[in-house]
N, C-alpha and C positions, 0 to 999 in steps of 0.2 A: 595500408591506409593509416594515416597519422591519428594519434589520440585526439579526441575532441575534449576541449577544456571549457567549462562553463563556470561562472562565478555567481554565487548567491550572496546578496548583500541585504541583511536585515538589521533592525535596530539593535538586536542583542549580539549578533555575530555575523561575520562574513566568512565564507568558506568555498573551496573549489569542488566541483564535480568533474572527475576525469573518466572518460569513456573510451574504451579501446579493447583490442584483443591481446590476451596473454600479459596483461599489465600487472598481475600479481608478481611476475618476475622482476618488475621494475620498482617494487614498492620501496626499497631502501632509497633509491634515487628520488622518488616522489616525496618521501618524508624529508629528505635533505633539502630539496628545492623549496619545500613549504615550511622549513625551519622547525621541524618537530624534534624535540629532545625529551626523552623519558628513560628512566632506568628500568622500570617494570611494565610489562604488558599482561593484561588478562585477555586472552584470546577466546572469546565465547563462540564455539563452533557448532553449527548444526550437524548432528550425527549423520545426516543423509549425504553430506558432502563427501565425494570420493576421497579416500585417505591420502592418495597421492597429492591431491591439490592442497590439503592441509599441511602435509610435510613440506611442500614447495614454499607455501606462504611462511611457515615458521622459519624455514632456513634463510629466507630473504629478509626477514626483519632483524636488524642489528640492535639488540637490546641486551642488557645485563641479565635479565630474567624474563622468560616467557612462560606463563602458566596457561595451559589449555584447560578450558572449562567446557566439557561436552554438554550439549543441550539438545534434548529431544523436542523438536519444534512442532507443537500442535496447540490448538486453542485452549485445551485443558491446562497446559503448562504455562499459559500466560497468567500467572498467579503469584500471590505473595510468597508462596512456598519457594518458587523458582527464584524470586528476587532475594529471599533470605539466604539461599544457598550461594548466590553470587556474592552478596555482601559479606558472608562469613569467610569466603575465600579471600576477598580483598583485605579484610582485617587480619586474617591468618598470616598473609604474606606482607603485612605492613605497607600497603599501598598508601600513597599520599596524592594530593591534588595535582601534582606535576607528572604523575604516572598516567597510564592510558588503558582504556577498555577498547578492544577492537571486536566488532560484531562481524562474524563470517557466516552468513546464512541468508535466509529469506526474510520476509517482513515480520514474522513472529519473533525471530531471533533478534532483529533490529529493534523492535518495540520493547522487548524485555531488557536487552542490553542498554538501550538508551535510557529507559526508566531507572535502572540501577545506577547508571552513570550520573543521572541528574540528582539523585538523592544521597549518594555516597559523599560525605563531607561537603554537602551542598554543591557538588559538581566536580567531576573529574573529566579529563580529556577523553573524547569519544570519536573514534573513526568507524565508519560504516562501510563494509565491503559486501554489498548485496549480491547474492548468487542466484536469484530468481528474476525472471522478467518483471513480475509484478513489483518486486522491491526496487529494481533498477529504475523503473519509470515512475514510481509513486512513493512508496512508504519510506524510502531512504532519504527523501528530500523533505525539508520543511519543519523538522524538529518535533513532530508529534511522537510521544512515547505513551505506552499504556499497557494495562493488564485488564483482564476480565474478572467479573465476580457473578454471583447468582442473579444479580439484577440486570445483567447484560454485558455487551462487548465494549471494551475500551472506556469504561466509565471511571476508572482510576488511572491517573496518568499525569504527565507534565509536558511542558514545552522545553526541549533542549536541542538547539541546533547542533548538528555534528560539527567537528572541526575539519573533517575531510570525508568525501564520498568517492570511492573507487569502484567503478562498474566495469568489471572484466567480462566482456561479451563471451569469451571462450568458456566461462563457467556455465553458460546456458546449454552447452552441447550435451550434457548428461541428463538434462531435464526431460521427463516424459511429455508427450504432446499435450496432455491435460493441463500441466503446469504452464506451458507456453500459452495455451489458449486463455488461461486465467489472467495472465499478465496482459494479454491483448485486450481483455475487458477494460482494464484501466486506461490503456492507450486510446481505445475507442471513446471512453468517457471524456478524456481530455479534449479530443477533437470535437465532440458534441457540445461541450460547454464553451469552446473558445475559437475554433477555427475550421470553417468549412473546407478550406484548401487542404488541410491535413486529413479531414474526413475523406475527401476525394482521392488523396494519395493512398490512404489505407485501402479504399475500395479497389483501387487499381493494382495494388502491390501486396495485399494481405497474405497471399500464398508464399511469396518470396520472404516476407517478414517472418512468418511462422516456420519457414525452413532455415531461418537464421542466415540468409544470404547477405553477403557484403556487396554494396554499402547500405542496403535497405534497412537492415536491422540496426546498424549504428545510427543512421539518420533518424529512424523512428524513435529510438530511445532518446536521442538528443532533442528532437522536436517535443516529445512528451515532457522531458525534464524542463525545457524552456517555458512551456505553458505553466507548469506547476510553479517554477521559480518566479515567473512574473507575477503570479497571484500572491505567493507567499511574501514577496518583497513589499507588496502594497498592503498586505493584511496578515501580519505574522501570527497573531493570536486568535484568528478566526472570529473577528468582531462583525465582519460584513462580507466582503468579496470572497474570502477564502471558503465560505460556506458552499460556493458553487462546486467545489471539489467533492462535495458529498452527494452529488447527483446519483440517485439510485441507492444510496447507502442506508437511508432510513428503512426502506423495504429490506435491503440486503441483510443488515445486521439482525433484523427481526426474524428473517427466514433462517439465518444461521443459528440463532439462539433457540428458536422453536425446535429445531432438529438437534439441539444439544451439541452443536459444533461437531456433528458427525462427519465421517468421510464421504457420506452420500452427496454433500454439497460443500465445496470448499469456498474460501472467501472470494476468489476471482469469479467463480461461477455464480455466487450469490449476487455479486455486483452486476453481472450481465443480466441476471434475472430481475434485479432491482431496476436496471435501466429500462428493460421491457415494461415492467409495471409502471414506471414513471412516464414512459412514452404513451402507453395506453391511457393512463389517468389524465395526462395532458391533452390527448386527443378527445377523450370523452367530456372534458371540461372546456372544450373550444379554445384551448391555449395553443396547441400544436396543430398545424395543418396536415391534411391526410397525406400529401405528397412526401413531406419530410418524415412523417411517421413510417410510411412504407419503405422509404430509403433506409431508415435505421433498422427496421425489422428484417428487411431483405439482407442487409449486411450481416446482422447477427446470425441469421439462418445459415450463412456460409460456414459458420464455425461448427455446425453439426453437433450441437449440445442438446440434451433434453431440456427444453425451455418452456414447457407447460407447467403451470403451478401444480396441477393435479398429479403430476409425476412425483412430487415431493410431499404434498399435503392433502389432507382430507378436510371436509367442512368443519369437523370438530376442532381443528387447529386454529381456526380464524381468531377466536378470542385470545388465544395465546400470542398470535402474531400481533394483534392490536395492542395487547398489554406491553409487549416489548417495544413497539413503535412509540407508545406514549412515554416509556422510560428513556427513549433516546436522548442523548445529552444536548441536542439542539433545541429541545422543547422547553418552554418556560411557562406552560399553562396546560390545561387538560386537553387542549386541541393538539393535533399532530401537524408539525411543521414540515413542509415538503419543498424541495427544489424541483421545479418542473421545467419542461422544455418549451421555449417559445418558437424556436426554429433551430436547425443545425448551426451551431456556432453561438447560440444565445440561450441562456436559461433565466428563469425568474426566481428570485429568492423569497424566503419567508412567507410562503403561502400557507395559511393555517386552515385545517379542515377538521370538522367534527368527526369523532370516531365512527359514528353511524354511517357517514358517507364512505369512509374507507371500508367499513364492514360490507356495505352494499357492493362496492367494487370487487372485493375479494370473493364474495359469494358468487358473483357473476363469473369471475375468472375460474373458479373451481367447478363451475357447471360445464365449462368447455372441454 
């Protein structure tokens, strides 16, 4: 199967997304075709990536100097400490704005690498090579970068569109099923916010997609990227339409933060949990019809994840969840801003709810 090429065109930058199998072997040709020239590369590599893949990538990049920066990718390391370690290495090896940072890892690695690239000398070239399904379909596209702090997730960051995204589907072969399921959560989200045809395609082919069968996995990644690309091109800085991409995320980020970003609930699982909460809240507030609600929940149940809130939380956690929801970056008042589902393929933005209403909903959920 040939590589799939997509172009993202925003006000700040245009760049290609290239999707295919074993394309890290082709990286030097890809860089030449896209007119990339740099003397030095800082390759920020997730330590979970098989060493063989890292050696292959390094051998295929033709550059005068390649410095590898190992990165332990977890939510706790999305921090200023990690950023400072990267910046110190850039200064130590005398990087300039014509040199390049390459992120080789999942969404956390991309977020941290992109943020460092955006602030080093006010911007250095940045290439993202996402190695997880979640990163390939979502976080590698659109230019959001960020780190966490004690007040919540991704509250410190910037917008920096990458110069190039290379999604090598063969990188997914080494991922555990749990990680693939997490990426699928973002794919499902994209279909719910934008395209019922893709939702139906997922329903029909989810098993083949999760088994990484060709051409199903390539088509699904490309479809998901197109949905996000089309939204980002219309609203690069999340002033309006791009907020739709946050379906489920106000709940999800609060769930993650309440559990202190533990391994019990990773980001993709939190997003799926957040989509369930958003769907239930939409149904209870007469926004979503029961038929579409049941279709969404039935599809999520096929993933065989523990999706009951009381598996993760107790009633005493509700106030903490609410606090993190209020601190969410989309809020600009004491009320909680939610994106809710009108029907499969359409969501409603900027619906504001009093915290007592959310508290009542969470209380009811934790009784089940």
